[in-house]
C-alpha positions as CSV (number, residue, x, y, z in Angstrom):
1,M,-10.3,41.9,7.9
2,A,-10.5,38.1,7.8
3,T,-6.8,37.8,8.2
4,A,-6.8,40.0,11.3
5,S,-9.4,37.8,13.0
6,T,-7.5,34.6,11.8
7,G,-4.3,36.0,13.3
8,A,-6.1,36.9,16.6
9,K,-7.4,33.3,16.7
10,A,-3.9,31.9,16.1
11,D,-2.5,34.1,18.8
12,S,-5.3,33.1,21.2
13,T,-4.8,29.4,20.4
14,G,-1.0,29.8,20.8
15,A,-1.5,31.5,24.2
16,I,-3.9,28.8,25.3
17,A,-1.4,26.1,24.2
18,K,1.4,27.9,26.0
19,S,-0.7,28.3,29.1
20,R,-1.5,24.5,29.1
21,S,2.2,23.7,28.5
22,D,3.2,25.9,31.5
23,K,0.5,24.3,33.7
24,L,1.7,20.8,32.6
25,R,5.3,21.7,33.3
26,R,4.4,23.1,36.8
27,T,2.4,20.0,37.5
28,K,5.2,17.7,36.5
29,T,7.6,19.8,38.6
30,M,5.3,19.6,41.6
31,I,4.8,15.8,41.2
32,T,8.6,15.3,40.9
33,Q,9.2,17.4,44.0
34,F,6.5,15.5,45.9
35,L,7.8,12.1,44.9
36,T,11.4,13.0,45.6
37,E,10.4,14.3,49.1
38,R,8.5,11.2,49.8
39,L,11.4,9.0,48.7
40,V,13.8,10.9,50.9
41,R,11.5,10.6,53.9
42,T,11.0,6.9,53.2
43,Q,14.8,6.4,53.0
44,L,15.3,8.3,56.2
45,G,12.7,6.2,57.9
46,I,14.3,2.9,56.7
47,N,17.7,4.1,57.8
48,Q,16.3,5.0,61.3
49,M,14.7,1.6,61.6
50,R,17.9,-0.2,60.5
51,S,19.9,1.8,63.0
52,S,17.4,1.0,65.8
53,I,17.4,-2.7,65.0
54,Q,21.2,-2.8,64.8
55,A,21.4,-1.0,68.2
56,Q,19.0,-3.5,69.8
57,L,20.8,-6.5,68.4
58,Q,24.2,-5.2,69.6
59,S,22.9,-4.4,73.1
60,D,20.9,-7.6,73.5
61,R,22.9,-10.0,75.5
62,G,20.0,-12.3,76.1
63,D,18.4,-13.5,79.4
64,V,21.2,-15.9,80.5
65,P,20.4,-15.7,84.2
66,G,16.8,-16.5,83.4
67,W,17.7,-19.6,81.3
68,V,20.1,-20.8,84.0
69,L,17.4,-20.5,86.6
70,V,14.9,-22.4,84.4
71,V,17.5,-25.2,83.8
72,L,18.4,-25.5,87.5
73,M,14.8,-25.5,88.6
74,T,13.9,-28.2,86.0
75,T,16.8,-30.3,87.1
76,G,15.9,-29.9,90.7
77,L,12.2,-30.9,90.1
78,I,13.2,-34.0,88.0
79,T,15.7,-35.1,90.7
80,A,13.1,-34.6,93.5
81,I,10.4,-36.5,91.6
82,W,12.9,-39.3,90.6
83,T,14.0,-39.6,94.2
84,I,10.4,-40.0,95.5
85,A,9.1,-42.2,92.6
86,A,12.2,-44.4,92.0
87,P,11.2,-47.3,94.2
88,R,7.7,-47.4,92.8
89,L,9.0,-47.1,89.2
90,S,11.5,-49.9,89.8
91,A,8.7,-52.1,91.1
92,I,6.6,-51.4,88.1
93,L,9.5,-52.1,85.7
94,T,10.4,-55.3,87.5
95,H,6.8,-56.5,87.5
96,S,6.4,-55.8,83.8
97,L,9.6,-57.6,82.9
98,D,8.7,-60.6,85.1
99,S,5.3,-60.8,83.5
100,M,6.9,-60.8,80.1
101,S,9.3,-63.6,81.1
102,N,6.3,-65.7,82.1
103,I,4.8,-65.4,78.6
104,R,7.5,-67.5,76.9
């Protein structure tokens, strides 16, 4: 009778080991599927971002009229200020140079 109970224990241990092995295999399969799915989603997201950035770069012509306006306005302001301040700036420069000449 001892051999029958030993055989039953061996069958029980074998069944438990097989059950654990099956659970481990299913877990590995689930993890592999999950990681593969996440990798595919990540790759799709990266491809979508790349496409979006490329589309924006290709369609971006810049704000040329805005820069032209800024340059023209700056030039106009400098010209106006120079026109108004030129006589006074010339007088200051002349006075400074004359005072330097007197130092020698």
